[in-house]
mmCIF file of the N, C-alpha and C atoms, coordinates in Angstrom:
data_MODEL
# 
_entry.id   MODEL 
# 
loop_
_atom_site.group_PDB 
_atom_site.id 
_atom_site.type_symbol 
_atom_site.label_atom_id 
_atom_site.label_alt_id 
_atom_site.label_comp_id 
_atom_site.label_asym_id 
_atom_site.label_entity_id 
_atom_site.label_seq_id 
_atom_site.pdbx_PDB_ins_code 
_atom_site.Cartn_x 
_atom_site.Cartn_y 
_atom_site.Cartn_z 
_atom_site.occupancy 
_atom_site.B_iso_or_equiv 
_atom_site.pdbx_formal_charge 
_atom_site.auth_seq_id 
_atom_site.auth_comp_id 
_atom_site.auth_asym_id 
_atom_site.auth_atom_id 
_atom_site.pdbx_PDB_model_num 
ATOM 1   N N  . MET A 1 1  ? -21.639 112.533 7.581   1.00 0.00 ? 1  MET A N  1 
ATOM 2   C CA . MET A 1 1  ? -22.098 111.588 6.601   1.00 0.00 ? 1  MET A CA 1 
ATOM 3   C C  . MET A 1 1  ? -20.920 110.686 6.193   1.00 0.00 ? 1  MET A C  1 
ATOM 4   N N  . LYS A 1 2  ? -21.221 109.398 6.050   1.00 0.00 ? 2  LYS A N  1 
ATOM 5   C CA . LYS A 1 2  ? -20.186 108.432 5.707   1.00 0.00 ? 2  LYS A CA 1 
ATOM 6   C C  . LYS A 1 2  ? -20.490 107.792 4.363   1.00 0.00 ? 2  LYS A C  1 
ATOM 7   N N  . MET A 1 3  ? -19.478 107.140 3.785   1.00 0.00 ? 3  MET A N  1 
ATOM 8   C CA . MET A 1 3  ? -19.610 106.529 2.482   1.00 0.00 ? 3  MET A CA 1 
ATOM 9   C C  . MET A 1 3  ? -19.090 105.097 2.513   1.00 0.00 ? 3  MET A C  1 
ATOM 10  N N  . MET A 1 4  ? -19.797 104.217 1.814   1.00 0.00 ? 4  MET A N  1 
ATOM 11  C CA . MET A 1 4  ? -19.313 102.861 1.580   1.00 0.00 ? 4  MET A CA 1 
ATOM 12  C C  . MET A 1 4  ? -19.594 102.530 0.122   1.00 0.00 ? 4  MET A C  1 
ATOM 13  N N  . LYS A 1 5  ? -18.772 101.652 -0.431  1.00 0.00 ? 5  LYS A N  1 
ATOM 14  C CA . LYS A 1 5  ? -18.935 101.272 -1.830  1.00 0.00 ? 5  LYS A CA 1 
ATOM 15  C C  . LYS A 1 5  ? -19.682 99.948  -1.955  1.00 0.00 ? 5  LYS A C  1 
ATOM 16  N N  . CYS A 1 6  ? -20.276 99.776  -3.095  1.00 0.00 ? 6  CYS A N  1 
ATOM 17  C CA . CYS A 1 6  ? -21.056 98.575  -3.394  1.00 0.00 ? 6  CYS A CA 1 
ATOM 18  C C  . CYS A 1 6  ? -20.266 97.313  -3.061  1.00 0.00 ? 6  CYS A C  1 
ATOM 19  N N  . HIS A 1 7  ? -19.041 97.224  -3.530  1.00 0.00 ? 7  HIS A N  1 
ATOM 20  C CA . HIS A 1 7  ? -18.259 96.001  -3.309  1.00 0.00 ? 7  HIS A CA 1 
ATOM 21  C C  . HIS A 1 7  ? -17.949 95.760  -1.837  1.00 0.00 ? 7  HIS A C  1 
ATOM 22  N N  . GLU A 1 8  ? -17.953 96.798  -1.028  1.00 0.00 ? 8  GLU A N  1 
ATOM 23  C CA . GLU A 1 8  ? -17.738 96.626  0.410   1.00 0.00 ? 8  GLU A CA 1 
ATOM 24  C C  . GLU A 1 8  ? -18.959 96.006  1.094   1.00 0.00 ? 8  GLU A C  1 
ATOM 25  N N  . LEU A 1 9  ? -20.085 96.087  0.419   1.00 0.00 ? 9  LEU A N  1 
ATOM 26  C CA . LEU A 1 9  ? -21.335 95.599  0.981   1.00 0.00 ? 9  LEU A CA 1 
ATOM 27  C C  . LEU A 1 9  ? -21.805 94.326  0.276   1.00 0.00 ? 9  LEU A C  1 
ATOM 28  N N  . GLY A 1 10 ? -20.879 93.663  -0.382  1.00 0.00 ? 10 GLY A N  1 
ATOM 29  C CA . GLY A 1 10 ? -21.197 92.394  -1.034  1.00 0.00 ? 10 GLY A CA 1 
ATOM 30  C C  . GLY A 1 10 ? -21.565 92.525  -2.490  1.00 0.00 ? 10 GLY A C  1 
ATOM 31  N N  . GLY A 1 11 ? -21.515 93.730  -3.017  1.00 0.00 ? 11 GLY A N  1 
ATOM 32  C CA . GLY A 1 11 ? -21.866 93.970  -4.416  1.00 0.00 ? 11 GLY A CA 1 
ATOM 33  C C  . GLY A 1 11 ? -20.688 93.778  -5.350  1.00 0.00 ? 11 GLY A C  1 
ATOM 34  N N  . ALA A 1 12 ? -20.818 94.354  -6.538  1.00 0.00 ? 12 ALA A N  1 
ATOM 35  C CA . ALA A 1 12 ? -19.837 94.056  -7.585  1.00 0.00 ? 12 ALA A CA 1 
ATOM 36  C C  . ALA A 1 12 ? -19.214 95.280  -8.231  1.00 0.00 ? 12 ALA A C  1 
ATOM 37  N N  . CYS A 1 13 ? -19.453 96.468  -7.690  1.00 0.00 ? 13 CYS A N  1 
ATOM 38  C CA . CYS A 1 13 ? -18.905 97.650  -8.354  1.00 0.00 ? 13 CYS A CA 1 
ATOM 39  C C  . CYS A 1 13 ? -18.429 98.676  -7.323  1.00 0.00 ? 13 CYS A C  1 
ATOM 40  N N  . ASP A 1 14 ? -18.017 99.819  -7.821  1.00 0.00 ? 14 ASP A N  1 
ATOM 41  C CA . ASP A 1 14 ? -17.488 100.878 -6.958  1.00 0.00 ? 14 ASP A CA 1 
ATOM 42  C C  . ASP A 1 14 ? -18.498 101.998 -6.696  1.00 0.00 ? 14 ASP A C  1 
ATOM 43  N N  . ARG A 1 15 ? -19.762 101.765 -6.980  1.00 0.00 ? 15 ARG A N  1 
ATOM 44  C CA . ARG A 1 15 ? -20.768 102.796 -6.711  1.00 0.00 ? 15 ARG A CA 1 
ATOM 45  C C  . ARG A 1 15 ? -20.722 103.175 -5.232  1.00 0.00 ? 15 ARG A C  1 
ATOM 46  N N  . GLU A 1 16 ? -20.820 104.448 -4.980  1.00 0.00 ? 16 GLU A N  1 
ATOM 47  C CA . GLU A 1 16 ? -20.741 104.955 -3.611  1.00 0.00 ? 16 GLU A CA 1 
ATOM 48  C C  . GLU A 1 16 ? -22.123 105.236 -3.048  1.00 0.00 ? 16 GLU A C  1 
ATOM 49  N N  . PHE A 1 17 ? -22.292 104.874 -1.774  1.00 0.00 ? 17 PHE A N  1 
ATOM 50  C CA . PHE A 1 17 ? -23.530 105.137 -1.047  1.00 0.00 ? 17 PHE A CA 1 
ATOM 51  C C  . PHE A 1 17 ? -23.185 105.994 0.160   1.00 0.00 ? 17 PHE A C  1 
ATOM 52  N N  . PHE A 1 18 ? -24.045 106.963 0.444   1.00 0.00 ? 18 PHE A N  1 
ATOM 53  C CA . PHE A 1 18 ? -23.796 107.896 1.534   1.00 0.00 ? 18 PHE A CA 1 
ATOM 54  C C  . PHE A 1 18 ? -24.940 107.873 2.536   1.00 0.00 ? 18 PHE A C  1 
ATOM 55  N N  . GLY A 1 19 ? -24.586 108.000 3.819   1.00 0.00 ? 19 GLY A N  1 
ATOM 56  C CA . GLY A 1 19 ? -25.611 108.059 4.844   1.00 0.00 ? 19 GLY A CA 1 
ATOM 57  C C  . GLY A 1 19 ? -25.023 108.348 6.203   1.00 0.00 ? 19 GLY A C  1 
ATOM 58  N N  . ASP A 1 20 ? -25.909 108.698 7.112   1.00 0.00 ? 20 ASP A N  1 
ATOM 59  C CA . ASP A 1 20 ? -25.500 108.963 8.494   1.00 0.00 ? 20 ASP A CA 1 
ATOM 60  C C  . ASP A 1 20 ? -25.511 107.695 9.332   1.00 0.00 ? 20 ASP A C  1 
ATOM 61  N N  . THR A 1 21 ? -26.219 106.661 8.851   1.00 0.00 ? 21 THR A N  1 
ATOM 62  C CA . THR A 1 21 ? -26.267 105.393 9.570   1.00 0.00 ? 21 THR A CA 1 
ATOM 63  C C  . THR A 1 21 ? -25.945 104.259 8.609   1.00 0.00 ? 21 THR A C  1 
ATOM 64  N N  . PHE A 1 22 ? -25.507 103.146 9.173   1.00 0.00 ? 22 PHE A N  1 
ATOM 65  C CA . PHE A 1 22 ? -25.243 101.964 8.364   1.00 0.00 ? 22 PHE A CA 1 
ATOM 66  C C  . PHE A 1 22 ? -26.515 101.505 7.659   1.00 0.00 ? 22 PHE A C  1 
ATOM 67  N N  . GLU A 1 23 ? -27.635 101.603 8.347   1.00 0.00 ? 23 GLU A N  1 
ATOM 68  C CA . GLU A 1 23 ? -28.909 101.168 7.784   1.00 0.00 ? 23 GLU A CA 1 
ATOM 69  C C  . GLU A 1 23 ? -29.287 101.963 6.537   1.00 0.00 ? 23 GLU A C  1 
ATOM 70  N N  . GLU A 1 24 ? -29.004 103.261 6.538   1.00 0.00 ? 24 GLU A N  1 
ATOM 71  C CA . GLU A 1 24 ? -29.281 104.084 5.352   1.00 0.00 ? 24 GLU A CA 1 
ATOM 72  C C  . GLU A 1 24 ? -28.458 103.597 4.163   1.00 0.00 ? 24 GLU A C  1 
ATOM 73  N N  . ILE A 1 25 ? -27.200 103.326 4.414   1.00 0.00 ? 25 ILE A N  1 
ATOM 74  C CA . ILE A 1 25 ? -26.313 102.872 3.347   1.00 0.00 ? 25 ILE A CA 1 
ATOM 75  C C  . ILE A 1 25 ? -26.705 101.476 2.883   1.00 0.00 ? 25 ILE A C  1 
ATOM 76  N N  . ALA A 1 26 ? -27.036 100.601 3.810   1.00 0.00 ? 26 ALA A N  1 
ATOM 77  C CA . ALA A 1 26 ? -27.432 99.243  3.451   1.00 0.00 ? 26 ALA A CA 1 
ATOM 78  C C  . ALA A 1 26 ? -28.683 99.258  2.579   1.00 0.00 ? 26 ALA A C  1 
ATOM 79  N N  . LYS A 1 27 ? -29.622 100.131 2.882   1.00 0.00 ? 27 LYS A N  1 
ATOM 80  C CA . LYS A 1 27 ? -30.849 100.239 2.090   1.00 0.00 ? 27 LYS A CA 1 
ATOM 81  C C  . LYS A 1 27 ? -30.531 100.673 0.663   1.00 0.00 ? 27 LYS A C  1 
ATOM 82  N N  . GLN A 1 28 ? -29.665 101.663 0.519   1.00 0.00 ? 28 GLN A N  1 
ATOM 83  C CA . GLN A 1 28 ? -29.274 102.123 -0.812  1.00 0.00 ? 28 GLN A CA 1 
ATOM 84  C C  . GLN A 1 28 ? -28.582 101.011 -1.591  1.00 0.00 ? 28 GLN A C  1 
ATOM 85  N N  . SER A 1 29 ? -27.730 100.275 -0.905  1.00 0.00 ? 29 SER A N  1 
ATOM 86  C CA . SER A 1 29 ? -27.009 99.183  -1.540  1.00 0.00 ? 29 SER A CA 1 
ATOM 87  C C  . SER A 1 29 ? -27.971 98.101  -2.034  1.00 0.00 ? 29 SER A C  1 
ATOM 88  N N  . LYS A 1 30 ? -28.933 97.766  -1.203  1.00 0.00 ? 30 LYS A N  1 
ATOM 89  C CA . LYS A 1 30 ? -29.919 96.748  -1.579  1.00 0.00 ? 30 LYS A CA 1 
ATOM 90  C C  . LYS A 1 30 ? -30.726 97.199  -2.795  1.00 0.00 ? 30 LYS A C  1 
ATOM 91  N N  . GLU A 1 31 ? -31.165 98.454  -2.788  1.00 0.00 ? 31 GLU A N  1 
ATOM 92  C CA . GLU A 1 31 ? -31.929 98.988  -3.920  1.00 0.00 ? 31 GLU A CA 1 
ATOM 93  C C  . GLU A 1 31 ? -31.091 98.965  -5.197  1.00 0.00 ? 31 GLU A C  1 
ATOM 94  N N  . HIS A 1 32 ? -29.835 99.354  -5.082  1.00 0.00 ? 32 HIS A N  1 
ATOM 95  C CA . HIS A 1 32 ? -28.920 99.345  -6.228  1.00 0.00 ? 32 HIS A CA 1 
ATOM 96  C C  . HIS A 1 32 ? -28.733 97.916  -6.736  1.00 0.00 ? 32 HIS A C  1 
ATOM 97  N N  . GLY A 1 33 ? -28.518 96.985  -5.822  1.00 0.00 ? 33 GLY A N  1 
ATOM 98  C CA . GLY A 1 33 ? -28.336 95.592  -6.217  1.00 0.00 ? 33 GLY A CA 1 
ATOM 99  C C  . GLY A 1 33 ? -29.531 95.055  -6.965  1.00 0.00 ? 33 GLY A C  1 
ATOM 100 N N  . MET A 1 34 ? -30.723 95.345  -6.476  1.00 0.00 ? 34 MET A N  1 
ATOM 101 C CA . MET A 1 34 ? -31.947 94.879  -7.143  1.00 0.00 ? 34 MET A CA 1 
ATOM 102 C C  . MET A 1 34 ? -32.083 95.512  -8.531  1.00 0.00 ? 34 MET A C  1 
ATOM 103 N N  . GLU A 1 35 ? -31.746 96.789  -8.625  1.00 0.00 ? 35 GLU A N  1 
ATOM 104 C CA . GLU A 1 35 ? -31.806 97.469  -9.914  1.00 0.00 ? 35 GLU A CA 1 
ATOM 105 C C  . GLU A 1 35 ? -30.846 96.822  -10.920 1.00 0.00 ? 35 GLU A C  1 
ATOM 106 N N  . MET A 1 36 ? -29.643 96.529  -10.468 1.00 0.00 ? 36 MET A N  1 
ATOM 107 C CA . MET A 1 36 ? -28.650 95.944  -11.360 1.00 0.00 ? 36 MET A CA 1 
ATOM 108 C C  . MET A 1 36 ? -29.044 94.522  -11.769 1.00 0.00 ? 36 MET A C  1 
ATOM 109 N N  . ILE A 1 37 ? -29.643 93.788  -10.856 1.00 0.00 ? 37 ILE A N  1 
ATOM 110 C CA . ILE A 1 37 ? -30.122 92.443  -11.188 1.00 0.00 ? 37 ILE A CA 1 
ATOM 111 C C  . ILE A 1 37 ? -31.245 92.531  -12.213 1.00 0.00 ? 37 ILE A C  1 
ATOM 112 N N  . ASN A 1 38 ? -32.157 93.474  -12.025 1.00 0.00 ? 38 ASN A N  1 
ATOM 113 C CA . ASN A 1 38 ? -33.249 93.657  -12.978 1.00 0.00 ? 38 ASN A CA 1 
ATOM 114 C C  . ASN A 1 38 ? -32.738 94.039  -14.361 1.00 0.00 ? 38 ASN A C  1 
ATOM 115 N N  . LEU A 1 39 ? -31.578 94.691  -14.399 1.00 0.00 ? 39 LEU A N  1 
ATOM 116 C CA . LEU A 1 39 ? -30.956 95.053  -15.674 1.00 0.00 ? 39 LEU A CA 1 
ATOM 117 C C  . LEU A 1 39 ? -30.150 93.890  -16.261 1.00 0.00 ? 39 LEU A C  1 
ATOM 118 N N  . GLY A 1 40 ? -30.035 92.813  -15.495 1.00 0.00 ? 40 GLY A N  1 
ATOM 119 C CA . GLY A 1 40 ? -29.319 91.632  -15.976 1.00 0.00 ? 40 GLY A CA 1 
ATOM 120 C C  . GLY A 1 40 ? -27.811 91.701  -15.834 1.00 0.00 ? 40 GLY A C  1 
ATOM 121 N N  . ASP A 1 41 ? -27.311 92.561  -14.941 1.00 0.00 ? 41 ASP A N  1 
ATOM 122 C CA . ASP A 1 41 ? -25.872 92.700  -14.747 1.00 0.00 ? 41 ASP A CA 1 
ATOM 123 C C  . ASP A 1 41 ? -25.302 91.425  -14.114 1.00 0.00 ? 41 ASP A C  1 
ATOM 124 N N  . LYS A 1 42 ? -24.492 90.706  -14.881 1.00 0.00 ? 42 LYS A N  1 
ATOM 125 C CA . LYS A 1 42 ? -23.990 89.398  -14.435 1.00 0.00 ? 42 LYS A CA 1 
ATOM 126 C C  . LYS A 1 42 ? -23.112 89.491  -13.193 1.00 0.00 ? 42 LYS A C  1 
ATOM 127 N N  . ASP A 1 43 ? -22.312 90.527  -13.088 1.00 0.00 ? 43 ASP A N  1 
ATOM 128 C CA . ASP A 1 43 ? -21.450 90.665  -11.907 1.00 0.00 ? 43 ASP A CA 1 
ATOM 129 C C  . ASP A 1 43 ? -22.283 90.825  -10.638 1.00 0.00 ? 43 ASP A C  1 
ATOM 130 N N  . HIS A 1 44 ? -23.330 91.635  -10.699 1.00 0.00 ? 44 HIS A N  1 
ATOM 131 C CA . HIS A 1 44 ? -24.185 91.813  -9.530  1.00 0.00 ? 44 HIS A CA 1 
ATOM 132 C C  . HIS A 1 44 ? -25.024 90.564  -9.258  1.00 0.00 ? 44 HIS A C  1 
ATOM 133 N N  . ILE A 1 45 ? -25.433 89.878  -10.294 1.00 0.00 ? 45 ILE A N  1 
ATOM 134 C CA . ILE A 1 45 ? -26.170 88.624  -10.105 1.00 0.00 ? 45 ILE A CA 1 
ATOM 135 C C  . ILE A 1 45 ? -25.286 87.616  -9.381  1.00 0.00 ? 45 ILE A C  1 
ATOM 136 N N  . ASN A 1 46 ? -24.028 87.503  -9.789  1.00 0.00 ? 46 ASN A N  1 
ATOM 137 C CA . ASN A 1 46 ? -23.091 86.598  -9.110  1.00 0.00 ? 46 ASN A CA 1 
ATOM 138 C C  . ASN A 1 46 ? -22.870 87.014  -7.663  1.00 0.00 ? 46 ASN A C  1 
ATOM 139 N N  . ALA A 1 47 ? -22.756 88.316  -7.426  1.00 0.00 ? 47 ALA A N  1 
ATOM 140 C CA . ALA A 1 47 ? -22.560 88.810  -6.059  1.00 0.00 ? 47 ALA A CA 1 
ATOM 141 C C  . ALA A 1 47 ? -23.783 88.485  -5.193  1.00 0.00 ? 47 ALA A C  1 
ATOM 142 N N  . MET A 1 48 ? -24.972 88.630  -5.750  1.00 0.00 ? 48 MET A N  1 
ATOM 143 C CA . MET A 1 48 ? -26.182 88.313  -4.995  1.00 0.00 ? 48 MET A CA 1 
ATOM 144 C C  . MET A 1 48 ? -26.283 86.816  -4.720  1.00 0.00 ? 48 MET A C  1 
ATOM 145 N N  . ASP A 1 49 ? -25.830 85.997  -5.651  1.00 0.00 ? 49 ASP A N  1 
ATOM 146 C CA . ASP A 1 49 ? -25.810 84.554  -5.418  1.00 0.00 ? 49 ASP A CA 1 
ATOM 147 C C  . ASP A 1 49 ? -24.921 84.215  -4.222  1.00 0.00 ? 49 ASP A C  1 
ATOM 148 N N  . LYS A 1 50 ? -23.766 84.864  -4.154  1.00 0.00 ? 50 LYS A N  1 
ATOM 149 C CA . LYS A 1 50 ? -22.861 84.652  -3.015  1.00 0.00 ? 50 LYS A CA 1 
ATOM 150 C C  . LYS A 1 50 ? -23.510 85.105  -1.717  1.00 0.00 ? 50 LYS A C  1 
ATOM 151 N N  . MET A 1 51 ? -24.200 86.246  -1.761  1.00 0.00 ? 51 MET A N  1 
ATOM 152 C CA . MET A 1 51 ? -24.883 86.731  -0.561  1.00 0.00 ? 51 MET A CA 1 
ATOM 153 C C  . MET A 1 51 ? -26.001 85.771  -0.152  1.00 0.00 ? 51 MET A C  1 
ATOM 154 N N  . GLY A 1 52 ? -26.681 85.212  -1.131  1.00 0.00 ? 52 GLY A N  1 
ATOM 155 C CA . GLY A 1 52 ? -27.743 84.254  -0.837  1.00 0.00 ? 52 GLY A CA 1 
ATOM 156 C C  . GLY A 1 52 ? -27.222 83.054  -0.078  1.00 0.00 ? 52 GLY A C  1 
ATOM 157 N N  . LYS A 1 53 ? -26.043 82.583  -0.448  1.00 0.00 ? 53 LYS A N  1 
ATOM 158 C CA . LYS A 1 53 ? -25.421 81.460  0.256   1.00 0.00 ? 53 LYS A CA 1 
ATOM 159 C C  . LYS A 1 53 ? -25.036 81.869  1.672   1.00 0.00 ? 53 LYS A C  1 
ATOM 160 N N  . LEU A 1 54 ? -24.552 83.081  1.833   1.00 0.00 ? 54 LEU A N  1 
ATOM 161 C CA . LEU A 1 54 ? -24.157 83.589  3.148   1.00 0.00 ? 54 LEU A CA 1 
ATOM 162 C C  . LEU A 1 54 ? -25.368 83.679  4.076   1.00 0.00 ? 54 LEU A C  1 
ATOM 163 N N  . ILE A 1 55 ? -26.472 84.123  3.542   1.00 0.00 ? 55 ILE A N  1 
ATOM 164 C CA . ILE A 1 55 ? -27.684 84.325  4.343   1.00 0.00 ? 55 ILE A CA 1 
ATOM 165 C C  . ILE A 1 55 ? -28.227 83.010  4.898   1.00 0.00 ? 55 ILE A C  1 
ATOM 166 N N  . LYS A 1 56 ? -27.951 81.913  4.241   1.00 0.00 ? 56 LYS A N  1 
ATOM 167 C CA . LYS A 1 56 ? -28.470 80.614  4.688   1.00 0.00 ? 56 LYS A CA 1 
ATOM 168 C C  . LYS A 1 56 ? -27.964 80.223  6.069   1.00 0.00 ? 56 LYS A C  1 
ATOM 169 N N  . ASP A 1 57 ? -26.813 80.732  6.452   1.00 0.00 ? 57 ASP A N  1 
ATOM 170 C CA . ASP A 1 57 ? -26.248 80.437  7.771   1.00 0.00 ? 57 ASP A CA 1 
ATOM 171 C C  . ASP A 1 57 ? -26.256 81.728  8.588   1.00 0.00 ? 57 ASP A C  1 
ATOM 172 N N  . SER A 1 58 ? -27.142 81.804  9.572   1.00 0.00 ? 58 SER A N  1 
ATOM 173 C CA . SER A 1 58 ? -27.315 83.052  10.321  1.00 0.00 ? 58 SER A CA 1 
ATOM 174 C C  . SER A 1 58 ? -26.052 83.471  11.065  1.00 0.00 ? 58 SER A C  1 
ATOM 175 N N  . LYS A 1 59 ? -25.240 82.522  11.504  1.00 0.00 ? 59 LYS A N  1 
ATOM 176 C CA . LYS A 1 59 ? -23.993 82.889  12.194  1.00 0.00 ? 59 LYS A CA 1 
ATOM 177 C C  . LYS A 1 59 ? -23.042 83.591  11.239  1.00 0.00 ? 59 LYS A C  1 
ATOM 178 N N  . ASN A 1 60 ? -22.919 83.056  10.026  1.00 0.00 ? 60 ASN A N  1 
ATOM 179 C CA . ASN A 1 60 ? -22.061 83.693  9.025   1.00 0.00 ? 60 ASN A CA 1 
ATOM 180 C C  . ASN A 1 60 ? -22.590 85.066  8.653   1.00 0.00 ? 60 ASN A C  1 
ATOM 181 N N  . LEU A 1 61 ? -23.905 85.174  8.502   1.00 0.00 ? 61 LEU A N  1 
ATOM 182 C CA . LEU A 1 61 ? -24.509 86.456  8.160   1.00 0.00 ? 61 LEU A CA 1 
ATOM 183 C C  . LEU A 1 61 ? -24.273 87.472  9.268   1.00 0.00 ? 61 LEU A C  1 
ATOM 184 N N  . ASP A 1 62 ? -24.479 87.070  10.522  1.00 0.00 ? 62 ASP A N  1 
ATOM 185 C CA . ASP A 1 62 ? -24.252 87.980  11.642  1.00 0.00 ? 62 ASP A CA 1 
ATOM 186 C C  . ASP A 1 62 ? -22.811 88.467  11.674  1.00 0.00 ? 62 ASP A C  1 
ATOM 187 N N  . LYS A 1 63 ? -21.866 87.553  11.462  1.00 0.00 ? 63 LYS A N  1 
ATOM 188 C CA . LYS A 1 63 ? -20.453 87.922  11.453  1.00 0.00 ? 63 LYS A CA 1 
ATOM 189 C C  . LYS A 1 63 ? -20.174 88.900  10.315  1.00 0.00 ? 63 LYS A C  1 
ATOM 190 N N  . TRP A 1 64 ? -20.705 88.607  9.138   1.00 0.00 ? 64 TRP A N  1 
ATOM 191 C CA . TRP A 1 64 ? -20.501 89.461  7.970   1.00 0.00 ? 64 TRP A CA 1 
ATOM 192 C C  . TRP A 1 64 ? -21.073 90.860  8.234   1.00 0.00 ? 64 TRP A C  1 
ATOM 193 N N  . MET A 1 65 ? -22.287 90.914  8.792   1.00 0.00 ? 65 MET A N  1 
ATOM 194 C CA . MET A 1 65 ? -22.910 92.210  9.084   1.00 0.00 ? 65 MET A CA 1 
ATOM 195 C C  . MET A 1 65 ? -22.109 92.988  10.124  1.00 0.00 ? 65 MET A C  1 
ATOM 196 N N  . ASP A 1 66 ? -21.649 92.314  11.155  1.00 0.00 ? 66 ASP A N  1 
ATOM 197 C CA . ASP A 1 66 ? -20.835 92.977  12.181  1.00 0.00 ? 66 ASP A CA 1 
ATOM 198 C C  . ASP A 1 66 ? -19.569 93.563  11.576  1.00 0.00 ? 66 ASP A C  1 
ATOM 199 N N  . GLU A 1 67 ? -18.944 92.828  10.664  1.00 0.00 ? 67 GLU A N  1 
ATOM 200 C CA . GLU A 1 67 ? -17.734 93.325  10.001  1.00 0.00 ? 67 GLU A CA 1 
ATOM 201 C C  . GLU A 1 67 ? -18.037 94.570  9.171   1.00 0.00 ? 67 GLU A C  1 
ATOM 202 N N  . ARG A 1 68 ? -19.159 94.574  8.461   1.00 0.00 ? 68 ARG A N  1 
ATOM 203 C CA . ARG A 1 68 ? -19.526 95.732  7.642   1.00 0.00 ? 68 ARG A CA 1 
ATOM 204 C C  . ARG A 1 68 ? -19.872 96.930  8.513   1.00 0.00 ? 68 ARG A C  1 
ATOM 205 N N  . LYS A 1 69 ? -20.547 96.687  9.618   1.00 0.00 ? 69 LYS A N  1 
ATOM 206 C CA . LYS A 1 69 ? -20.879 97.780  10.531  1.00 0.00 ? 69 LYS A CA 1 
ATOM 207 C C  . LYS A 1 69 ? -19.613 98.373  11.131  1.00 0.00 ? 69 LYS A C  1 
ATOM 208 N N  . GLU A 1 70 ? -18.628 97.523  11.413  1.00 0.00 ? 70 GLU A N  1 
ATOM 209 C CA . GLU A 1 70 ? -17.362 98.013  11.949  1.00 0.00 ? 70 GLU A CA 1 
ATOM 210 C C  . GLU A 1 70 ? -16.657 98.904  10.929  1.00 0.00 ? 70 GLU A C  1 
ATOM 211 N N  . ILE A 1 71 ? -16.673 98.489  9.664   1.00 0.00 ? 71 ILE A N  1 
ATOM 212 C CA . ILE A 1 71 ? -16.092 99.336  8.601   1.00 0.00 ? 71 ILE A CA 1 
ATOM 213 C C  . ILE A 1 71 ? -16.792 100.679 8.584   1.00 0.00 ? 71 ILE A C  1 
ATOM 214 N N  . PHE A 1 72 ? -18.120 100.670 8.642   1.00 0.00 ? 72 PHE A N  1 
ATOM 215 C CA . PHE A 1 72 ? -18.883 101.908 8.671   1.00 0.00 ? 72 PHE A CA 1 
ATOM 216 C C  . PHE A 1 72 ? -18.484 102.767 9.879   1.00 0.00 ? 72 PHE A C  1 
ATOM 217 N N  . ASN A 1 73 ? -18.411 102.141 11.036  1.00 0.00 ? 73 ASN A N  1 
ATOM 218 C CA . ASN A 1 73 ? -18.150 102.886 12.271  1.00 0.00 ? 73 ASN A CA 1 
ATOM 219 C C  . ASN A 1 73 ? -16.777 103.548 12.297  1.00 0.00 ? 73 ASN A C  1 
ATOM 220 N N  . ILE A 1 74 ? -15.788 102.968 11.633  1.00 0.00 ? 74 ILE A N  1 
ATOM 221 C CA . ILE A 1 74 ? -14.457 103.566 11.669  1.00 0.00 ? 74 ILE A CA 1 
ATOM 222 C C  . ILE A 1 74 ? -14.262 104.642 10.597  1.00 0.00 ? 74 ILE A C  1 
ATOM 223 N N  . ARG A 1 75 ? -15.218 104.747 9.689   1.00 0.00 ? 75 ARG A N  1 
ATOM 224 C CA . ARG A 1 75 ? -15.134 105.799 8.663   1.00 0.00 ? 75 ARG A CA 1 
ATOM 225 C C  . ARG A 1 75 ? -15.314 107.164 9.290   1.00 0.00 ? 75 ARG A C  1 
ATOM 226 N N  . LYS A 1 76 ? -14.652 108.133 8.696   1.00 0.00 ? 76 LYS A N  1 
ATOM 227 C CA . LYS A 1 76 ? -14.768 109.523 9.173   1.00 0.00 ? 76 LYS A CA 1 
ATOM 228 C C  . LYS A 1 76 ? -15.803 110.259 8.387   1.00 0.00 ? 76 LYS A C  1 
# 
């Protein structure tokens, strides 16, 4: 099982997510981000705004995702 933190996945805090696959961790991160936005957390709202801009360009998004997957893959 591997761990990544919210801020490593484009978020705004040090919350830890655990999973055997990158997809498991990404799902937890997304759920956490939505929860924090619903609570009105300004730091997470700002982080999601940045992610929204990134998503508009698929090449940038693909590069960003590949980088995050690489971080996941090198974790022990």
